[in-house]
C-alpha positions as CSV (number, residue, x, y, z in Angstrom):
1,M,-46.0,-20.0,3.0
2,T,-44.4,-17.4,0.6
3,K,-44.0,-18.6,-3.4
4,F,-40.8,-17.3,-4.6
5,N,-39.2,-17.7,-8.4
6,F,-36.5,-20.5,-8.9
7,E,-35.7,-19.7,-12.5
8,H,-31.9,-20.6,-13.0
9,A,-29.8,-17.8,-14.6
10,D,-27.3,-18.7,-17.0
11,P,-23.9,-17.0,-16.8
12,V,-22.5,-15.9,-19.3
13,T,-18.9,-16.2,-21.4
14,I,-16.3,-13.0,-20.5
15,T,-13.3,-12.1,-22.5
16,L,-11.2,-9.8,-20.1
17,P,-8.6,-7.0,-21.4
18,N,-5.5,-9.3,-21.1
19,G,-7.0,-12.1,-22.8
20,L,-8.6,-14.3,-20.0
21,T,-11.7,-15.8,-21.0
22,Y,-14.6,-17.6,-18.2
23,D,-17.9,-18.0,-17.1
24,Q,-19.5,-15.5,-15.2
25,P,-22.3,-15.9,-13.2
26,T,-24.9,-13.7,-13.5
27,G,-27.3,-14.5,-11.0
28,L,-28.4,-14.1,-7.1
29,F,-26.6,-17.1,-5.4
30,I,-29.3,-18.7,-2.9
31,N,-29.3,-21.8,-1.6
32,N,-26.1,-23.5,-4.2
33,E,-28.1,-21.9,-7.5
34,F,-28.0,-19.2,-8.9
35,I,-31.2,-17.9,-10.0
36,K,-33.2,-14.5,-11.2
37,S,-34.1,-11.9,-8.9
38,Q,-38.2,-11.9,-8.0
39,D,-38.7,-9.4,-10.3
40,Y,-36.5,-10.3,-13.2
41,K,-34.3,-7.0,-12.8
42,T,-30.7,-7.0,-13.7
43,T,-27.6,-4.4,-13.0
44,K,-25.1,-3.3,-15.9
45,I,-22.2,-3.9,-14.5
46,E,-19.5,-0.5,-16.2
47,N,-15.6,-1.3,-16.6
48,P,-14.8,2.4,-14.9
49,S,-11.4,2.1,-16.7
50,T,-13.0,2.0,-20.3
51,Q,-16.8,2.4,-19.7
52,E,-17.7,-0.2,-21.4
53,I,-20.6,-2.8,-19.9
54,I,-19.0,-6.5,-19.2
55,C,-22.2,-8.0,-18.7
56,E,-25.8,-7.7,-16.4
57,V,-26.2,-9.7,-13.6
58,A,-29.4,-9.8,-11.3
59,S,-30.4,-7.6,-8.8
60,G,-32.1,-8.7,-5.8
61,T,-35.0,-7.5,-3.9
62,P,-36.0,-7.6,-0.1
63,E,-38.2,-11.1,-1.1
64,D,-35.0,-12.6,-2.4
65,V,-33.4,-12.2,1.2
66,E,-36.3,-13.8,2.6
67,Y,-35.8,-16.8,0.8
68,A,-32.1,-16.5,1.3
69,V,-33.3,-16.0,5.6
70,Q,-35.2,-19.3,5.0
71,C,-32.1,-21.5,3.2
72,A,-29.7,-20.1,5.5
73,E,-31.9,-20.6,8.8
74,N,-32.7,-24.0,7.5
75,A,-28.7,-24.9,6.7
76,F,-27.9,-23.7,10.5
77,F,-30.5,-25.7,12.2
78,N,-31.4,-28.6,10.5
79,T,-27.7,-29.6,9.0
80,E,-24.9,-30.7,10.7
81,W,-22.9,-27.2,10.0
82,A,-23.3,-25.4,12.9
83,T,-22.6,-28.6,15.1
84,Q,-20.3,-31.0,13.6
85,D,-16.5,-31.7,14.4
86,P,-15.0,-27.8,13.4
87,K,-12.0,-29.8,11.5
88,V,-14.9,-30.6,9.0
89,R,-15.4,-26.7,8.5
90,A,-11.8,-26.3,8.6
91,R,-11.4,-28.9,5.8
92,Y,-13.9,-26.7,3.1
93,L,-12.2,-23.7,4.0
94,N,-9.0,-25.3,3.2
95,K,-10.4,-26.5,0.2
96,L,-11.9,-23.0,-0.8
97,A,-8.3,-21.4,-0.3
98,D,-6.9,-24.2,-3.0
99,V,-8.6,-24.0,-5.8
100,I,-8.7,-19.8,-5.4
101,E,-5.3,-20.6,-5.8
102,S,-5.5,-22.4,-8.2
103,E,-7.6,-19.9,-10.2
104,Q,-5.8,-16.3,-8.6
105,E,-4.6,-14.5,-12.0
106,L,-8.3,-14.9,-12.9
107,M,-9.6,-13.9,-9.8
108,A,-7.5,-10.2,-9.9
109,S,-8.3,-10.1,-13.6
110,I,-11.9,-10.0,-13.0
111,E,-11.3,-7.7,-9.7
112,T,-9.2,-5.5,-12.0
113,A,-11.9,-5.1,-14.9
114,D,-14.6,-4.8,-12.2
115,N,-13.2,-2.6,-9.8
116,G,-10.4,-0.4,-11.9
117,K,-7.6,-1.1,-9.5
118,T,-4.4,-2.2,-11.1
119,L,-3.6,-6.1,-11.7
120,E,-0.3,-5.9,-9.3
121,L,-2.8,-4.4,-6.7
122,S,-5.7,-7.5,-7.3
123,R,-3.3,-9.9,-7.2
124,G,-2.1,-8.2,-3.3
125,D,-6.1,-8.7,-2.3
126,V,-6.4,-12.2,-3.6
127,S,-3.2,-13.8,-2.0
128,I,-4.5,-11.9,1.1
129,V,-7.8,-13.2,0.2
130,I,-5.9,-16.8,0.3
131,N,-3.9,-16.3,4.0
132,C,-7.6,-15.0,5.1
133,I,-9.2,-18.2,4.1
134,R,-6.6,-20.3,5.8
135,D,-6.1,-18.3,8.8
136,A,-10.3,-19.2,9.0
137,A,-9.4,-22.7,8.9
138,S,-6.6,-23.2,11.2
139,Y,-8.8,-21.2,13.9
140,A,-12.2,-23.1,13.9
141,D,-11.4,-25.5,16.4
142,K,-9.1,-23.2,18.5
143,I,-11.6,-20.6,19.4
144,N,-12.9,-22.0,22.6
145,G,-14.6,-21.5,26.1
146,R,-13.0,-21.6,29.2
147,T,-12.9,-23.3,32.9
148,I,-13.5,-20.5,35.9
149,D,-12.3,-22.0,39.7
150,T,-15.3,-20.2,42.1
151,G,-14.5,-22.8,44.6
152,D,-14.9,-26.5,45.7
153,G,-18.7,-26.8,45.4
154,Y,-19.3,-25.3,41.6
155,M,-17.9,-26.5,38.6
156,N,-17.7,-23.6,36.0
157,F,-16.9,-23.1,32.1
158,T,-17.9,-21.5,29.3
159,M,-18.5,-21.9,25.6
160,K,-18.2,-20.4,22.4
161,E,-21.0,-21.3,20.2
162,P,-22.1,-19.7,16.2
163,I,-24.8,-16.8,16.5
164,G,-26.8,-18.3,13.5
165,V,-27.5,-16.6,10.2
166,C,-25.0,-13.3,10.0
167,G,-26.0,-10.7,7.1
168,Q,-22.8,-8.9,5.7
169,I,-22.6,-5.3,3.4
170,I,-18.8,-4.8,1.9
171,P,-18.2,-1.9,-0.1
172,W,-16.6,-1.7,-3.6
173,N,-13.1,-0.5,-2.8
174,F,-12.1,-4.4,-2.4
175,P,-14.5,-6.6,-3.1
176,L,-13.2,-9.9,-3.2
177,M,-11.0,-8.8,0.2
178,M,-13.8,-7.3,2.3
179,L,-15.8,-10.7,1.1
180,A,-12.8,-12.6,2.5
181,W,-13.3,-10.5,6.1
182,K,-16.5,-11.3,6.5
183,I,-17.3,-14.8,5.0
184,A,-13.8,-16.6,6.1
185,P,-14.3,-15.9,9.9
186,A,-18.3,-16.6,10.0
187,L,-18.1,-20.3,8.4
188,A,-14.9,-20.9,10.9
189,M,-17.4,-20.5,13.3
190,G,-20.4,-22.4,12.6
191,N,-22.8,-19.2,10.9
192,V,-24.4,-19.4,8.1
193,V,-24.5,-16.0,6.1
194,I,-26.3,-13.7,3.9
195,L,-23.9,-11.4,2.2
196,K,-24.6,-8.3,0.0
197,P,-21.6,-7.1,-2.6
198,A,-22.1,-3.2,-3.8
199,A,-24.1,-3.5,-6.3
200,V,-21.4,-2.0,-9.0
201,T,-18.5,-4.4,-8.1
202,P,-20.6,-8.2,-8.0
203,L,-18.7,-10.3,-10.3
204,N,-16.2,-11.5,-7.8
205,A,-18.6,-12.3,-5.3
206,L,-20.6,-14.6,-8.0
207,Y,-17.6,-16.6,-8.8
208,F,-16.6,-16.9,-5.5
209,A,-20.0,-18.4,-4.8
210,S,-19.4,-20.6,-7.5
211,L,-16.2,-22.2,-6.2
212,C,-17.8,-22.3,-2.9
213,K,-20.2,-24.7,-4.3
214,R,-17.4,-26.7,-6.1
215,V,-15.7,-27.2,-3.4
216,G,-19.1,-28.9,-1.5
217,I,-19.7,-26.3,1.0
218,P,-23.7,-27.3,2.0
219,A,-27.0,-25.6,0.1
220,G,-27.9,-22.4,1.6
221,V,-24.5,-22.2,4.1
222,V,-23.6,-19.2,1.7
223,N,-25.6,-17.0,-0.1
224,I,-24.6,-13.8,-2.1
225,I,-27.0,-11.4,-3.3
226,P,-26.2,-8.2,-5.6
227,G,-28.3,-5.7,-5.7
228,P,-29.7,-1.8,-4.4
229,G,-28.0,-1.0,-0.8
230,R,-30.9,1.0,-0.2
231,S,-33.3,-1.9,-0.2
232,L,-31.4,-5.1,0.2
233,G,-29.3,-3.4,3.2
234,A,-32.3,-2.3,4.9
235,A,-33.7,-5.8,4.5
236,I,-30.9,-7.1,6.0
237,T,-30.1,-5.1,9.0
238,T,-34.1,-5.4,10.3
239,H,-35.0,-8.6,9.7
240,P,-35.7,-10.5,12.6
241,K,-33.8,-14.2,11.7
242,I,-31.0,-12.2,11.4
243,R,-28.7,-12.4,14.5
244,K,-25.6,-10.8,12.9
245,A,-24.7,-7.9,10.9
246,A,-21.4,-6.6,9.6
247,F,-20.9,-3.7,7.7
248,T,-18.3,-1.7,5.7
249,G,-18.8,1.4,4.3
250,S,-19.2,5.2,5.3
251,T,-20.3,6.1,8.6
252,E,-23.6,8.0,7.8
253,V,-25.0,4.5,6.8
254,G,-23.1,2.8,9.1
255,K,-24.5,5.1,12.1
256,D,-28.6,4.6,10.1
257,I,-27.4,0.3,10.2
258,A,-26.6,0.4,13.7
259,M,-30.2,2.3,14.8
260,R,-31.9,-0.5,12.4
261,A,-30.4,-2.9,13.2
262,S,-31.0,-2.3,17.3
263,E,-34.7,-1.3,16.7
264,S,-35.3,-4.8,14.6
265,N,-33.7,-7.6,17.4
266,L,-30.5,-6.0,18.9
267,K,-28.4,-7.9,16.5
268,K,-24.9,-8.3,16.9
269,I,-22.9,-5.2,14.9
270,T,-19.4,-5.1,13.4
271,L,-19.0,-1.7,11.8
272,E,-16.0,-0.6,9.4
273,L,-16.5,2.9,8.5
274,G,-15.0,5.6,7.5
275,G,-11.7,7.3,7.9
276,K,-9.6,10.7,7.6
277,S,-6.1,8.8,8.7
278,A,-2.9,10.9,9.5
279,H,0.1,10.0,8.6
280,M,3.0,11.8,10.5
281,V,6.6,12.6,9.7
282,F,9.5,13.3,12.0
283,D,12.4,15.3,11.3
284,D,14.8,11.9,11.6
285,A,13.0,10.4,9.0
286,I,14.7,9.5,5.4
287,I,13.1,11.1,3.0
288,E,14.1,8.5,0.8
289,K,12.4,5.4,2.7
290,T,9.4,7.6,3.6
291,L,8.1,8.8,0.0
292,P,6.9,5.7,-1.3
293,N,5.1,4.6,2.2
294,L,3.5,8.6,1.8
295,V,2.6,7.3,-1.9
296,N,1.2,3.9,-0.4
297,G,-0.7,5.6,2.2
298,I,-3.0,7.8,0.1
299,F,-3.0,6.8,-3.9
300,K,-2.6,3.1,-3.3
301,N,-5.6,1.7,-4.6
302,A,-6.4,5.3,-6.3
303,G,-7.4,6.7,-2.5
304,Q,-10.2,4.6,-1.9
305,I,-9.0,2.7,1.2
306,C,-11.1,3.8,4.6
307,S,-7.7,3.9,6.2
308,S,-5.7,5.8,3.9
309,G,-3.5,8.7,5.1
310,S,-5.0,11.7,3.4
311,R,-3.7,14.0,5.9
312,I,0.0,14.1,6.0
313,Y,1.8,15.8,8.8
314,V,5.4,16.9,8.8
315,Q,7.7,18.5,11.4
316,E,8.8,21.7,10.6
317,G,12.3,21.0,10.1
318,I,12.2,18.9,7.1
319,Y,9.1,20.4,5.9
320,D,10.3,22.3,2.8
321,E,13.0,19.5,1.5
322,L,9.7,16.8,1.5
323,L,6.9,19.0,-0.1
324,A,9.9,19.6,-3.0
325,A,10.9,15.9,-3.0
326,F,7.2,14.5,-2.5
327,K,6.6,16.8,-5.9
328,E,9.3,15.1,-7.6
329,Y,8.4,11.8,-6.7
330,I,5.0,11.6,-7.5
331,D,5.6,13.6,-10.8
332,N,8.7,11.1,-12.2
333,T,6.9,8.0,-10.6
334,I,3.4,7.9,-10.5
335,K,1.6,7.0,-13.4
336,V,-2.1,6.5,-14.1
337,G,-4.0,4.7,-16.4
338,D,-5.7,1.0,-17.8
339,P,-5.0,-0.9,-14.8
340,F,-3.6,-4.3,-16.8
341,N,-0.4,-2.0,-18.0
342,P,2.1,-2.7,-15.6
343,D,3.6,0.3,-15.3
344,N,0.6,2.0,-13.8
345,F,0.5,2.6,-10.2
346,Q,-2.7,3.8,-10.0
347,G,-6.0,2.6,-12.1
348,A,-9.4,3.9,-12.1
349,I,-11.8,5.2,-9.8
350,T,-14.5,2.6,-9.0
351,N,-17.4,4.3,-10.0
352,K,-18.7,7.8,-12.2
353,E,-20.5,9.0,-8.9
354,Q,-17.3,8.2,-6.7
355,Y,-15.3,10.0,-9.6
356,N,-17.5,12.9,-9.2
357,T,-17.4,13.2,-5.7
358,I,-13.8,13.0,-5.9
359,L,-13.4,16.4,-8.2
360,K,-15.6,18.1,-6.4
361,Y,-13.8,18.1,-3.5
362,I,-10.6,19.1,-5.9
363,D,-12.9,22.0,-6.3
364,I,-13.8,22.3,-2.7
365,G,-10.3,22.6,-2.0
366,K,-8.9,25.2,-4.9
367,D,-12.1,28.0,-3.7
368,E,-11.2,27.3,0.2
369,G,-7.5,28.7,-0.7
370,A,-5.6,25.3,-0.5
371,K,-2.1,25.8,-2.5
372,I,-1.9,22.7,-5.3
373,L,1.6,20.9,-5.0
374,T,0.6,18.6,-8.0
375,G,-2.1,17.4,-9.8
376,G,-5.6,18.1,-9.6
377,E,-6.8,17.0,-13.0
378,T,-8.5,14.1,-15.0
379,V,-6.6,11.8,-17.0
380,G,-7.5,10.8,-20.5
381,D,-10.9,10.6,-22.3
382,K,-12.2,7.7,-21.6
383,G,-12.7,6.1,-18.0
384,Y,-12.5,7.7,-14.8
385,F,-8.6,8.5,-13.9
386,I,-7.7,11.6,-11.7
387,R,-4.3,12.3,-11.3
388,P,-2.8,12.1,-7.7
389,T,-3.5,15.3,-6.4
390,V,-1.6,17.0,-3.1
391,F,-2.8,20.0,-1.4
392,Y,-0.4,22.3,1.1
393,D,-0.4,25.1,3.7
394,V,-4.2,24.1,4.2
395,N,-6.1,25.3,7.4
396,E,-7.1,22.6,9.5
397,D,-11.1,23.7,9.5
398,M,-10.7,22.9,5.8
399,R,-13.3,20.5,4.4
400,I,-10.8,18.8,2.4
401,V,-8.7,18.5,5.7
402,K,-11.8,17.4,8.1
403,E,-14.3,15.4,5.5
404,E,-13.1,11.9,4.1
405,V,-13.0,12.0,-0.1
406,F,-12.3,8.4,-0.5
407,G,-9.8,9.4,-3.7
408,P,-6.1,9.9,-4.4
409,V,-6.6,13.8,-2.5
410,V,-4.0,14.8,0.3
411,T,-3.6,17.4,2.1
412,I,-0.4,18.6,3.8
413,S,0.2,20.4,7.2
414,K,3.4,21.8,9.2
415,F,4.0,20.6,13.1
416,K,6.5,21.9,15.8
417,T,6.5,19.8,18.8
418,I,5.5,15.8,19.1
419,E,2.5,17.0,21.2
420,E,1.3,19.9,18.7
421,G,1.5,17.3,15.8
422,V,-0.3,14.6,17.7
423,A,-3.0,17.0,18.8
424,M,-3.8,17.8,15.0
425,A,-4.0,13.9,13.7
426,N,-6.5,13.4,17.2
427,D,-8.4,16.1,15.5
428,S,-10.7,14.2,13.8
429,E,-14.0,12.4,14.6
430,F,-12.1,9.4,12.7
431,G,-10.0,7.2,14.1
432,L,-9.2,4.0,11.8
433,G,-5.5,4.3,10.9
434,A,-2.9,6.2,11.4
435,G,0.8,6.5,10.1
436,I,4.7,7.2,11.7
437,E,7.6,7.7,9.9
438,T,10.7,8.2,12.3
439,E,14.3,6.5,12.3
440,N,13.7,7.1,16.6
441,I,12.4,3.7,18.1
442,S,11.4,5.9,21.0
443,T,9.6,8.3,18.9
444,A,7.7,6.0,17.2
445,L,6.5,4.0,20.3
446,R,5.6,7.3,22.1
447,V,3.9,8.6,19.4
448,A,1.9,5.1,18.8
449,K,0.7,4.8,22.5
450,M,-0.6,8.6,21.6
451,L,-2.6,9.0,18.4
452,K,-6.0,7.6,18.5
453,A,-6.3,5.0,15.9
454,G,-7.2,1.4,15.3
455,T,-4.3,0.7,13.5
456,V,-1.0,2.5,13.5
457,W,2.1,1.7,11.0
458,I,5.0,2.7,12.0
459,N,7.7,3.0,8.4
460,T,5.3,1.7,6.5
461,Y,1.6,2.4,5.4
462,N,-1.8,0.0,4.4
463,D,0.7,-2.6,4.8
464,F,-1.9,-5.6,5.7
465,D,-2.0,-9.0,6.9
466,S,-4.7,-11.8,8.1
467,R,-3.2,-12.0,11.5
468,V,-2.8,-8.6,12.4
469,P,-6.8,-7.3,13.4
470,F,-8.0,-3.8,11.5
471,G,-10.8,-1.7,12.7
472,G,-11.5,1.8,14.0
473,V,-12.2,3.9,17.1
474,K,-14.9,6.7,17.5
475,Q,-16.6,7.0,14.4
476,S,-14.2,4.7,12.4
477,G,-16.9,2.1,13.7
478,Y,-16.2,-0.9,16.6
479,G,-15.5,-4.3,15.9
480,R,-12.3,-5.7,14.3
481,E,-11.5,-7.5,11.1
482,M,-8.8,-10.3,10.6
483,G,-6.5,-11.9,13.8
484,E,-7.9,-13.7,16.6
485,E,-10.1,-11.1,17.5
486,V,-12.2,-11.4,15.0
487,Y,-13.8,-14.7,15.5
488,E,-15.3,-13.0,19.1
489,C,-17.6,-11.1,16.7
490,Y,-19.1,-14.3,15.4
491,T,-19.6,-16.4,18.3
492,E,-21.4,-15.9,21.5
493,V,-20.3,-16.7,25.2
494,K,-22.6,-19.3,27.3
495,A,-21.6,-20.1,30.8
496,V,-22.2,-23.4,32.6
497,R,-22.3,-23.3,35.8
498,I,-22.8,-26.3,38.1
499,K,-23.3,-27.3,41.6
500,L,-21.6,-29.7,43.0
């Protein structure tokens, strides 16, 4: 039997930029305890708006994953968690939603300090988290099997059963929301989880873990291990006792995870990957209504959304008018800066590496000959702020059109007919989201059927509801988050056939 370190990790008291003070857990959360990592290493967590260090948290190792698997397996096989009345699990989830709701402002503030997004956006994220957990509670006893009639000689039925230990890996752009999207349905179906938050944004995940313990979720059911993606990700996706892997992140990493998971034990996989989504604007669109949707589509969360509408296609009849209006709207309305300042729409890029990647792509666009309508510069002398950047009159083979920038950078192209516009929109290896702006319902529904995307927004964009499934097609992944469909990703079907 492997010997593990169980040294307790003490919390630290943090005062956030808006004056809220709280105790931040700093250890790995395994078996309902916050402990130091096996090698005692820590990671400094930076506020991307100020470049100041918030605190240090434990950085997990593959050995910590091994310990978490043992604890999770024990919770799954040797306690009543997976076999109890689903309504009991629902009560735990509802208690968790209640306590998050009671601390909504604090958790939103933690998110803004850790991630750099505006406080208003963080508040919206926490609201979605609460709804997601409540939805999971309501579904806990409603995902059932069915009976199958094959004649009088047999009785046939199916059962939906939990998978077991689920490994979950989430990115840094929506630290708390992505956590809830994955943990809530897994727990509702009777699974146990080992979740790895992004190394740069672990604060709310660890605080969430403390709330799980507070509401009495049994030891080993929820385990959260921050740390480096490469080593911990490999430990999770290749572990033979982890039966399900869920990952949100880049397509390149997702492909590697799919191969590793298949080679290890053919574990069930859900992948929500990259995007290069098209946002189509038709001649009959009302420009005043369309502009906020275009902005929300690409500049919400500083463009750090996999489904961002980073390719705008405008029908030729309103192309020039929309360009002028878009520039004026951005220049006069979209303020960038301190995410705790309610006047600012866009906060900071979450980390220095992504900040430099975005600036590199802006230079690539300039070198490729694309014209800049507005933006293209950094903002301020401290923090990772980039002004909203719009390229126009682009060629469809440019890198800024083909590759995911994952930042506040958008390209605008012109099309003539529906068929031409849809062909341009679908000319991508990604298929996560798409948008349509039109006042003609026939055009909207016709184009929605033609677009190859997992989600199509009509006269809105990046507009999420916990009851609506979300996920991609093509190289944007497979499986779904949220909605009734997500529960299929966390259950196995068992068929029973009885000869009478």
